[in-house]
C-alpha positions in Angstrom: 54.8 -10.8 113.0 51.3 -11.5 112.8 50.5 -8.7 110.4 51.8 -7.6 107.3 54.3 -4.2 107.2 51.6 -2.3 105.6 48.9 -3.3 108.2 51.4 -2.6 111.0 52.3 1.2 109.6 48.5 1.5 109.3 48.3 0.6 112.9 50.8 3.1 114.1 49.8 6.1 112.0 46.1 5.5 113.8 47.9 5.8 117.2 49.6 9.1 116.0 46.2 10.8 114.9 44.9 9.4 118.3 47.9 10.7 120.2 48.0 14.3 118.2 44.3 15.1 118.8 42.7 14.0 115.5 40.3 11.3 117.1 37.5 12.8 114.9 39.6 11.4 111.9 40.2 8.1 113.1 36.5 7.8 113.8 35.9 8.6 110.2 38.3 5.7 109.0 37.0 3.0 111.0 33.1 3.8 109.8 34.3 3.5 106.5 36.3 0.4 107.1 33.6 -1.2 109.0 31.0 -0.3 106.2 33.4 -1.9 103.6 34.1 -4.9 105.9 30.0 -5.3 105.9 29.6 -5.1 102.4 32.1 -8.0 101.7 30.5 -9.9 104.3 33.4 -10.0 106.2 31.4 -9.7 109.2 34.1 -10.9 112.2 36.4 -8.0 110.9 33.1 -5.7 110.7 32.3 -6.6 114.8 36.2 -6.1 115.6 36.3 -2.5 114.0 32.7 -1.8 115.7 34.1 -2.5 119.0 37.4 -0.4 118.3 34.8 2.2 117.3 32.8 2.3 120.5 36.1 2.3 122.6 37.3 5.0 120.7 34.2 7.2 120.9 34.0 6.4 124.9 37.4 7.4 125.3 37.2 10.6 123.4 33.7 11.7 125.1 35.7 11.6 128.4 38.2 13.9 127.1 35.8 16.5 125.7 35.8 20.1 127.2 32.8 22.4 126.7 34.6 24.7 124.3 32.3 25.7 121.4 35.4 27.3 119.6 37.4 24.4 119.9 40.8 26.5 120.1 44.1 24.7 120.8 45.0 26.3 124.3 47.5 25.3 127.1 46.2 26.0 130.6 49.1 26.8 133.1 48.6 27.0 137.0 51.1 26.2 139.9 51.5 26.0 143.3 54.5 27.1 145.7 55.9 24.9 148.7 59.5 24.2 150.0 60.7 26.9 147.8 59.9 25.0 144.6 57.1 25.8 142.0 54.9 23.0 141.2 53.2 23.5 137.6 50.5 22.0 136.0 50.3 22.3 132.1 47.1 21.1 130.7 46.7 20.6 126.8 43.6 21.2 124.9 43.5 20.3 121.3 40.6 20.1 118.9 38.3 20.5 122.2 39.2 17.7 124.1 41.7 17.2 127.1 44.7 15.6 125.4 47.4 15.8 128.0 48.7 16.8 131.4 52.4 17.8 132.2 53.9 18.4 135.3 57.2 20.6 136.1 59.1 21.8 139.3 60.7 25.1 139.2 63.1 26.7 141.5 61.1 29.4 143.0 63.6 30.3 145.9 65.2 33.1 144.2 62.1 34.6 142.9 60.7 34.8 146.1 63.6 36.2 147.8 63.9 39.0 145.2 60.4 39.7 145.0 58.8 38.9 147.7 56.8 35.8 146.6 55.8 37.3 143.3 53.7 34.9 141.6 53.6 36.8 138.2 57.6 36.4 138.0 57.6 32.8 138.8 55.0 32.7 135.8 56.9 34.4 133.6 59.9 32.6 134.5 58.0 29.4 133.4 56.8 30.5 130.4 60.4 31.9 129.0 61.6 28.3 129.9 59.1 26.0 128.5 58.1 27.8 125.5 62.0 28.5 124.3 62.2 24.5 124.4 58.5 23.9 122.9 58.3 22.5 119.2 54.7 24.2 118.8 52.5 26.8 120.3 48.8 26.7 120.7 46.2 29.8 119.8 45.6 30.6 123.1 47.7 29.8 126.7 45.5 30.5 130.0 47.4 32.1 133.0 46.7 32.3 136.6 47.8 36.1 136.6 49.5 38.7 134.1 53.0 39.7 134.5 55.3 42.8 133.5 56.5 41.2 130.4 53.6 40.0 129.1 53.2 42.1 125.8 56.8 41.5 124.7 56.5 37.9 125.4 53.3 37.6 123.5 55.2 39.4 120.2 58.1 37.0 121.0 56.0 33.9 121.1 53.8 34.9 118.1 57.1 35.5 116.1 58.7 32.4 117.2 56.1 30.5 116.1 54.2 32.1 113.3 50.9 32.9 114.5 48.9 35.3 117.0 49.2 33.4 120.3 46.6 34.8 122.8 47.6 35.2 126.7 44.5 35.2 128.9 43.8 35.7 132.5 40.2 34.1 133.1 37.7 35.4 135.3 35.0 33.0 135.0 33.3 30.2 132.7 35.0 27.4 131.3 38.4 29.0 130.9 38.4 30.0 134.7 37.2 26.2 135.4 40.2 24.7 133.6 42.7 27.0 135.3 41.3 25.8 138.6 41.4 22.4 137.6 45.2 23.1 136.5 46.0 24.2 140.0 44.4 21.5 141.5 46.6 19.3 139.5 49.3 21.3 140.8 48.6 20.7 144.3 48.2 17.0 143.8 51.7 16.8 141.9 53.4 18.7 144.9 51.8 16.4 147.4 53.3 13.5 145.6 56.7 15.0 145.5 56.9 15.9 149.3 55.8 12.5 150.0 58.7 10.7 147.7 61.0 13.2 149.0 60.0 12.3 152.3 60.3 8.5 151.8 63.9 9.1 150.2 65.1 10.9 153.2 63.8 8.2 155.5 66.0 5.5 153.8 69.2 7.6 153.9 
């Protein structure tokens, strides 16, 4: 109740832009507003905008990935413990690490049938996740190839009306991101294991 509806809607839209990976667009808007405030001698307002700009720039700097192509990318990796596959999915949008999601997949049946075939686990996760996902990036980095990869590539590209590249990186920044995702998956598995052990202790 301390601002007008128009001002409130403007703040909400700025948050949406930031969370959607459009931080550079938001920075340009704030810079324009700060200059206008200074020209109109609204120095207190200009100072607040300057502080916002600094905080936003620092935050975006921490998210930056060394990716000159700035291709929207999902990075997927996992670890298997206790009959379950613990997945980490890192989302890079506009050259910035925007989000990390974690998932648990029951890997017991896959392991039993395929003698712990990692490729089968990757394929099962991909099909479950991207059948529900509202959008797909231009590229997906994977820890290993799988038998139905070419068919999945065609399905995903057709479903999202763009060419989605599936890559298993061996070196460079993309490989580093896959290693980072794997470390995230291991940490997630550890958190789950501790939580489950604590729950059993209280039974």
